[in-house]
C-alpha positions as CSV (number, residue, x, y, z in Angstrom):
1,X,-15.8,-18.2,-45.1
2,X,-15.1,-15.6,-42.5
3,X,-11.4,-14.8,-42.2
4,X,-10.4,-15.6,-38.6
5,X,-6.9,-14.2,-38.7
6,X,-5.7,-11.9,-36.1
7,X,-5.5,-8.2,-37.0
8,X,-2.4,-7.5,-39.1
9,X,-2.2,-11.0,-40.5
10,X,-3.4,-10.0,-44.0
11,X,0.1,-9.7,-45.4
12,X,1.3,-13.0,-44.1
13,X,2.0,-16.1,-46.3
14,X,-0.9,-18.4,-47.0
15,X,-1.7,-20.8,-44.2
16,X,-1.3,-24.5,-44.2
17,X,-4.5,-26.6,-44.6
18,X,-6.3,-26.7,-41.3
19,X,-5.8,-30.5,-40.8
20,X,-2.1,-30.4,-41.4
21,X,-1.7,-27.3,-39.2
22,X,-3.5,-28.9,-36.3
23,X,-1.6,-32.1,-36.6
24,X,1.8,-30.3,-36.8
25,X,1.0,-28.0,-33.9
26,X,-0.2,-30.9,-31.9
27,X,3.1,-32.7,-32.4
28,X,5.0,-29.6,-31.2
29,X,2.7,-29.3,-28.2
30,X,3.2,-33.0,-27.5
31,X,6.9,-32.5,-26.9
32,X,6.1,-31.5,-23.3
33,X,3.6,-34.2,-22.5
34,X,5.6,-37.0,-24.2
35,X,8.7,-35.8,-22.3
36,X,6.8,-36.2,-19.0
37,X,4.7,-39.3,-19.6
38,X,7.4,-41.5,-21.1
39,X,9.4,-41.0,-17.9
40,X,6.7,-42.2,-15.5
41,X,7.6,-46.0,-15.8
42,X,11.2,-45.1,-15.1
43,X,10.7,-43.4,-11.8
44,X,10.9,-46.5,-9.6
45,X,14.2,-47.6,-11.3
46,X,15.6,-44.1,-11.1
47,X,14.6,-43.9,-7.4
48,X,16.3,-47.2,-6.6
49,X,19.4,-46.4,-8.6
50,X,20.0,-42.7,-7.9
51,X,18.0,-41.8,-4.7
52,X,17.5,-45.0,-2.7
53,X,17.2,-43.2,0.6
54,X,14.1,-41.2,-0.5
55,X,12.3,-42.6,-3.5
56,X,9.9,-39.7,-3.5
57,X,12.8,-37.5,-4.8
58,X,12.4,-39.3,-8.1
59,X,9.3,-37.2,-8.7
60,X,11.6,-34.3,-9.3
61,X,12.3,-35.9,-12.7
62,X,8.8,-34.6,-13.6
63,X,8.7,-31.3,-11.8
64,X,12.2,-30.2,-12.7
65,X,11.3,-30.5,-16.4
66,X,8.1,-28.5,-15.8
67,X,10.1,-25.9,-13.9
68,X,12.4,-25.5,-16.9
69,X,9.4,-25.0,-19.1
70,X,8.1,-22.3,-16.9
71,X,11.4,-20.3,-16.9
72,X,11.9,-20.9,-20.6
73,X,8.5,-19.6,-21.5
74,X,9.5,-16.2,-20.1
75,X,12.3,-16.0,-22.6
76,X,10.9,-17.8,-25.7
77,X,7.9,-15.4,-26.3
78,X,9.9,-12.2,-26.3
79,X,12.6,-13.7,-28.5
80,X,9.9,-14.8,-31.0
81,X,8.4,-11.4,-31.0
82,X,11.8,-10.0,-31.9
83,X,13.4,-12.6,-34.2
84,X,10.3,-14.5,-35.5
85,X,8.6,-17.7,-34.5
86,X,10.6,-20.2,-36.6
87,X,14.1,-19.3,-35.4
88,X,13.1,-19.5,-31.8
89,X,11.3,-22.9,-32.1
90,X,14.3,-24.4,-34.0
91,X,16.7,-23.1,-31.4
92,X,14.6,-24.4,-28.5
93,X,14.5,-27.8,-30.1
94,X,18.3,-27.9,-30.2
95,X,18.5,-26.9,-26.5
96,X,15.9,-29.6,-25.7
97,X,18.0,-32.3,-27.5
98,X,21.2,-31.1,-25.6
99,X,19.3,-31.5,-22.3
100,X,18.1,-35.0,-23.3
101,X,21.7,-36.0,-24.1
102,X,23.0,-34.7,-20.7
103,X,20.2,-36.4,-18.7
104,X,20.7,-39.7,-20.6
105,X,24.5,-39.8,-19.8
106,X,24.3,-38.4,-16.2
107,X,25.5,-40.6,-13.4
108,X,23.8,-38.7,-10.5
109,X,20.3,-37.5,-9.8
110,X,21.5,-34.0,-9.6
111,X,22.9,-34.1,-13.2
112,X,19.8,-35.9,-14.5
113,X,17.7,-33.1,-13.0
114,X,20.0,-30.5,-14.6
115,X,19.5,-32.1,-17.9
116,X,15.7,-32.2,-17.3
117,X,15.7,-28.5,-16.5
118,X,17.7,-27.8,-19.8
119,X,15.2,-30.0,-21.6
120,X,12.4,-28.0,-20.2
121,X,14.0,-24.7,-21.2
122,X,14.2,-25.9,-24.7
123,X,10.7,-27.5,-24.8
124,X,9.3,-24.1,-23.8
125,X,9.9,-22.8,-27.3
126,X,7.7,-25.3,-29.2
127,X,5.1,-25.0,-26.4
128,X,4.7,-21.2,-26.0
129,X,5.7,-20.1,-29.5
130,X,3.5,-22.6,-31.2
131,X,0.6,-21.0,-29.2
132,X,1.7,-17.6,-30.5
133,X,1.7,-19.0,-34.0
134,X,-1.9,-20.0,-33.5
135,X,-2.7,-16.6,-32.1
136,X,-1.1,-15.0,-35.2
137,X,-3.6,-16.8,-37.4
138,X,-6.7,-17.1,-35.2
139,X,-8.5,-15.3,-32.4
140,X,-11.3,-15.6,-30.0
141,X,-13.6,-18.6,-30.0
142,X,-12.0,-19.8,-33.3
143,X,-8.6,-19.9,-31.5
144,X,-10.2,-21.8,-28.6
145,X,-11.6,-24.3,-31.1
146,X,-8.2,-24.8,-32.8
147,X,-6.4,-25.2,-29.5
148,X,-9.1,-27.7,-28.4
149,X,-8.5,-29.9,-31.5
150,X,-4.8,-29.6,-31.0
151,X,-5.1,-30.8,-27.4
152,X,-7.4,-33.6,-28.4
153,X,-4.8,-35.0,-30.9
154,X,-1.7,-34.4,-28.7
155,X,-3.3,-36.3,-25.8
156,X,-3.4,-39.5,-27.9
157,X,0.4,-39.6,-28.3
158,X,1.1,-39.2,-24.5
159,X,-1.4,-41.9,-23.9
160,X,1.0,-44.4,-25.3
161,X,4.1,-42.7,-23.9
162,X,4.3,-44.8,-20.7
163,X,4.1,-47.9,-22.8
164,X,6.9,-46.6,-25.1
165,X,8.9,-45.8,-22.0
166,X,8.3,-49.2,-20.5
167,X,9.3,-50.9,-23.8
168,X,12.5,-48.9,-24.0
169,X,13.3,-49.7,-20.3
170,X,12.9,-53.4,-21.0
171,X,15.2,-53.3,-24.0
172,X,18.0,-50.9,-23.0
173,X,17.2,-49.4,-19.6
174,X,15.7,-46.1,-18.6
175,X,18.5,-44.0,-20.2
176,X,17.3,-45.1,-23.6
177,X,14.2,-43.0,-23.2
178,X,16.3,-39.9,-23.7
179,X,17.4,-41.2,-27.1
180,X,13.7,-41.5,-28.1
181,X,13.3,-37.8,-27.0
182,X,16.0,-36.9,-29.4
183,X,14.3,-38.6,-32.3
184,X,10.9,-37.3,-31.5
185,X,12.1,-33.7,-31.3
186,X,14.0,-34.0,-34.6
187,X,10.9,-35.3,-36.4
188,X,8.5,-32.7,-35.0
189,X,10.8,-29.7,-35.6
190,X,11.7,-30.8,-39.1
191,X,8.1,-30.9,-40.1
192,X,7.6,-27.4,-38.7
193,X,10.8,-26.1,-40.4
194,X,9.9,-27.5,-43.8
195,X,6.2,-26.8,-44.0
196,X,5.2,-23.8,-41.8
197,X,5.9,-20.3,-43.2
198,X,6.9,-17.6,-40.7
199,X,3.8,-16.1,-39.2
200,X,5.3,-12.9,-37.8
201,X,6.5,-10.7,-40.6
202,X,9.4,-8.3,-39.9
203,X,7.1,-5.3,-39.9
204,X,5.3,-6.6,-36.8
205,X,8.4,-7.6,-34.9
206,X,9.4,-5.8,-31.7
207,X,12.9,-4.8,-30.5
208,X,14.3,-7.0,-27.8
209,X,14.3,-4.8,-24.7
210,X,13.3,-5.3,-21.1
211,X,11.1,-2.2,-21.1
212,X,8.5,-3.7,-23.5
213,X,8.5,-7.0,-21.6
214,X,7.9,-5.1,-18.3
215,X,5.1,-3.1,-20.0
216,X,3.6,-6.4,-21.4
217,X,3.7,-7.9,-17.9
218,X,2.0,-4.8,-16.5
219,X,-0.7,-5.1,-19.2
220,X,-1.3,-8.8,-18.4
221,X,-1.6,-8.1,-14.7
222,X,-3.7,-4.9,-15.2
223,X,-6.3,-6.8,-17.3
224,X,-8.6,-8.6,-14.9
225,X,-9.6,-11.2,-17.4
226,X,-6.0,-12.0,-18.4
227,X,-4.9,-12.0,-14.8
228,X,-7.7,-14.3,-13.6
229,X,-7.4,-16.7,-16.5
230,X,-3.7,-17.0,-15.8
231,X,-4.1,-17.8,-12.1
232,X,-6.8,-20.3,-12.9
233,X,-4.5,-22.0,-15.4
234,X,-1.9,-22.3,-12.7
235,X,-4.3,-24.0,-10.4
236,X,-5.6,-26.4,-13.1
237,X,-2.1,-27.2,-14.2
238,X,-1.2,-27.9,-10.5
239,X,-3.8,-30.7,-10.6
240,X,-2.0,-32.2,-13.6
241,X,1.4,-32.1,-12.0
242,X,0.1,-33.4,-8.7
243,X,-1.3,-36.4,-10.5
244,X,1.7,-37.0,-12.7
245,X,4.1,-36.8,-9.8
246,X,2.2,-39.4,-7.8
247,X,0.3,-41.5,-10.3
248,X,2.9,-44.2,-10.8
249,X,3.5,-44.6,-7.1
250,X,-0.3,-44.8,-6.4
251,X,-0.7,-47.6,-9.0
252,X,2.4,-49.5,-7.9
253,X,2.5,-49.0,-4.1
254,X,-1.1,-48.5,-3.1
255,X,-2.9,-50.6,-5.6
256,X,-0.1,-53.1,-6.4
257,X,-0.6,-52.7,-10.2
258,X,2.8,-51.3,-11.2
259,X,3.3,-53.7,-14.2
260,X,-0.1,-52.7,-15.7
261,X,0.4,-49.0,-15.1
262,X,1.2,-48.1,-18.7
263,X,-2.0,-49.7,-19.9
264,X,-4.2,-48.1,-17.3
265,X,-2.6,-44.7,-18.0
266,X,-3.3,-45.1,-21.7
267,X,-6.9,-45.9,-20.9
268,X,-7.2,-42.8,-18.7
269,X,-5.6,-40.5,-21.3
270,X,-7.6,-41.7,-24.3
271,X,-10.9,-41.4,-22.5
272,X,-9.9,-38.0,-21.0
273,X,-8.8,-36.8,-24.4
274,X,-12.4,-36.8,-25.6
275,X,-13.0,-33.8,-23.3
276,X,-11.0,-31.6,-25.8
277,X,-13.2,-32.8,-28.6
278,X,-16.3,-32.0,-26.5
279,X,-15.0,-28.6,-25.8
280,X,-14.3,-27.9,-29.5
281,X,-17.9,-28.8,-30.3
282,X,-19.5,-26.7,-27.5
283,X,-17.3,-23.6,-27.0
284,X,-18.7,-21.8,-30.0
285,X,-22.3,-22.2,-28.7
286,X,-21.9,-22.0,-24.9
287,X,-18.8,-19.8,-24.6
288,X,-15.5,-20.2,-22.8
289,X,-16.5,-18.8,-19.3
290,X,-19.6,-21.1,-19.1
291,X,-17.6,-24.3,-19.9
292,X,-14.8,-23.4,-17.5
293,X,-17.1,-22.8,-14.6
294,X,-19.2,-25.9,-15.2
295,X,-16.1,-28.1,-15.5
296,X,-14.6,-26.7,-12.3
297,X,-17.9,-27.0,-10.4
298,X,-18.2,-30.7,-11.3
299,X,-14.6,-31.3,-10.3
300,X,-15.1,-29.7,-6.9
301,X,-17.9,-32.2,-6.2
302,X,-15.8,-35.2,-7.5
303,X,-12.6,-34.3,-5.7
304,X,-14.4,-33.3,-2.6
305,X,-16.1,-36.7,-2.5
306,X,-12.8,-38.5,-3.1
307,X,-11.1,-36.6,-0.3
308,X,-13.9,-37.2,2.1
309,X,-13.9,-40.9,1.4
310,X,-10.2,-41.2,2.0
311,X,-10.1,-39.2,5.1
312,X,-13.1,-41.0,6.6
313,X,-11.7,-44.4,5.5
314,X,-15.0,-45.4,3.9
315,X,-13.7,-47.1,0.7
316,X,-14.8,-50.7,0.3
317,X,-12.1,-52.8,-1.4
318,X,-14.1,-53.5,-4.5
319,X,-14.9,-49.8,-5.2
320,X,-11.7,-47.9,-4.5
321,X,-9.7,-48.7,-7.6
322,X,-12.5,-48.1,-10.1
323,X,-13.3,-44.9,-8.4
324,X,-9.7,-43.7,-8.5
325,X,-9.5,-44.5,-12.2
326,X,-12.7,-42.7,-13.0
327,X,-11.6,-39.7,-10.9
328,X,-8.3,-39.6,-12.7
329,X,-10.1,-39.5,-16.1
330,X,-12.1,-36.5,-14.9
331,X,-9.0,-34.7,-13.7
332,X,-7.1,-35.1,-17.0
333,X,-10.3,-34.4,-18.8
334,X,-10.6,-31.1,-16.9
335,X,-7.6,-29.8,-18.9
336,X,-9.4,-30.4,-22.2
337,X,-12.4,-28.4,-21.0
338,X,-10.5,-25.5,-19.5
339,X,-6.9,-24.9,-20.7
340,X,-7.7,-24.0,-24.3
341,X,-10.5,-21.7,-23.1
342,X,-8.3,-20.2,-20.5
343,X,-5.6,-19.5,-23.0
344,X,-8.0,-17.9,-25.4
345,X,-9.5,-15.8,-22.6
346,X,-6.1,-14.6,-21.4
347,X,-4.8,-13.9,-24.9
348,X,-7.9,-12.3,-26.4
349,X,-7.1,-8.8,-25.3
350,X,-3.4,-9.2,-25.8
351,X,-3.1,-10.0,-29.5
352,X,-0.8,-7.0,-30.2
353,X,1.8,-8.5,-27.8
354,X,1.0,-12.2,-28.4
355,X,4.5,-13.6,-28.0
356,X,5.3,-11.7,-24.8
357,X,1.9,-12.3,-23.3
358,X,2.1,-16.0,-24.1
359,X,5.5,-16.1,-22.3
360,X,4.3,-14.3,-19.2
361,X,1.1,-16.2,-18.9
362,X,2.8,-19.6,-19.6
363,X,5.6,-18.8,-17.1
364,X,3.3,-17.8,-14.3
365,X,0.9,-20.7,-14.9
366,X,3.7,-23.4,-15.1
367,X,6.0,-22.2,-12.4
368,X,3.0,-21.5,-10.1
369,X,1.6,-25.0,-10.8
370,X,5.0,-26.7,-10.0
371,X,5.3,-24.8,-6.7
372,X,1.8,-26.0,-5.7
373,X,2.3,-29.6,-6.9
374,X,5.8,-30.3,-5.4
375,X,4.7,-30.3,-1.7
376,X,1.7,-32.5,-2.5
377,X,3.8,-35.0,-4.3
378,X,6.4,-35.1,-1.6
379,X,3.7,-35.8,1.0
380,X,2.9,-39.1,-0.7
381,X,2.4,-41.6,2.1
382,X,1.5,-44.7,0.2
383,X,-2.1,-43.7,-0.4
384,X,-3.9,-41.3,-2.8
385,X,-5.1,-39.1,0.2
386,X,-2.5,-36.3,-0.2
387,X,-3.2,-36.2,-3.9
388,X,-7.0,-36.0,-3.8
389,X,-6.9,-33.4,-1.0
390,X,-4.5,-31.2,-2.8
391,X,-6.6,-31.5,-6.0
392,X,-9.8,-30.5,-4.1
393,X,-8.2,-27.4,-2.6
394,X,-6.8,-26.3,-5.9
395,X,-10.0,-26.7,-7.9
396,X,-12.0,-24.9,-5.2
397,X,-9.6,-21.9,-5.5
398,X,-9.9,-22.0,-9.3
399,X,-13.7,-22.0,-9.2
400,X,-13.8,-19.1,-6.7
401,X,-11.6,-17.0,-9.0
402,X,-13.7,-17.9,-12.1
403,X,-16.9,-16.9,-10.3
404,X,-15.5,-13.5,-9.6
405,X,-14.7,-13.0,-13.3
406,X,-17.2,-10.6,-15.0
407,X,-18.7,-11.3,-18.4
408,X,-17.5,-9.2,-21.3
């Protein structure tokens, strides 16, 4: 079997078995998705309780967490390059749990949002440093395959997250969801702490200085492939956050299906999760660029059709809801066909600065996506029209960038 480790990994401890490694990494990645999706059923209650004058402000529960992740990724990677992967992931988990406690106890929207930002800062470590761990051990198309399998698994847990959130709300209220976050983080980080050996030996660690970080940022921006893949990630992630910000309101207010929302969301997430499996099967044969371009091209057509139908008022009553559900599946599925490939593309020339590169790429992609998604979410007018329009514009821009990317 060909050794797929990144250069310089020969002296590292023996890896975990692939199945356990993928499952463990998926759970670490799922910290982010679970922390978002479990909150979706709580947004109406939070809006009524903490911001009754403008219920759309409850969407900030989602975007404030994502913003914290974006800022945290800028710090987590360089710290992991200097101190090792494990200490940074463990410290991030502690910060995440502190933010969850603050948000759960807060009595105002502002303090809840502060807690969510702190949660996001902490969650950045499992997210970005776990990706650096994968890059320490794998590269190129093999890394894309591993990340695709990880994404396929971690989407299954968030699929049930809204149902978990709804169940907790029914039992103890929306604040109890933050207690579940504490338990989830404790389980996932304990698994990592006990089973995963350090993947960055001391000989490969870098001093913690601003100069190398600035140099790494220049290297990311100087490389056309890394730069383009990062910007496309920001646009694709913006589709995710546009949808997550508005999806509960669309189901509840526009379609009148609020009580059934957790079940529909689970259906959408499970079906969309198959896209990651499909990507893992095809990426080795077709290549990353081809799959990204084809997935974006299809989504341009679908989102353009949805936007046209809403602006022209052409939807018959019997067709609108099934069309919206199918479109949502394709939007979430787009992540499975693109994000792992985009990460691998961006990181492929940057293995020698994997931690810092992952931080810079993650920070730009996440903060950029939030800045794009927030205005779309706040324009929610009781219909999906702002959402599908914003999604169409974002995916068109992503496809234009990808078509300008040369082959290597």
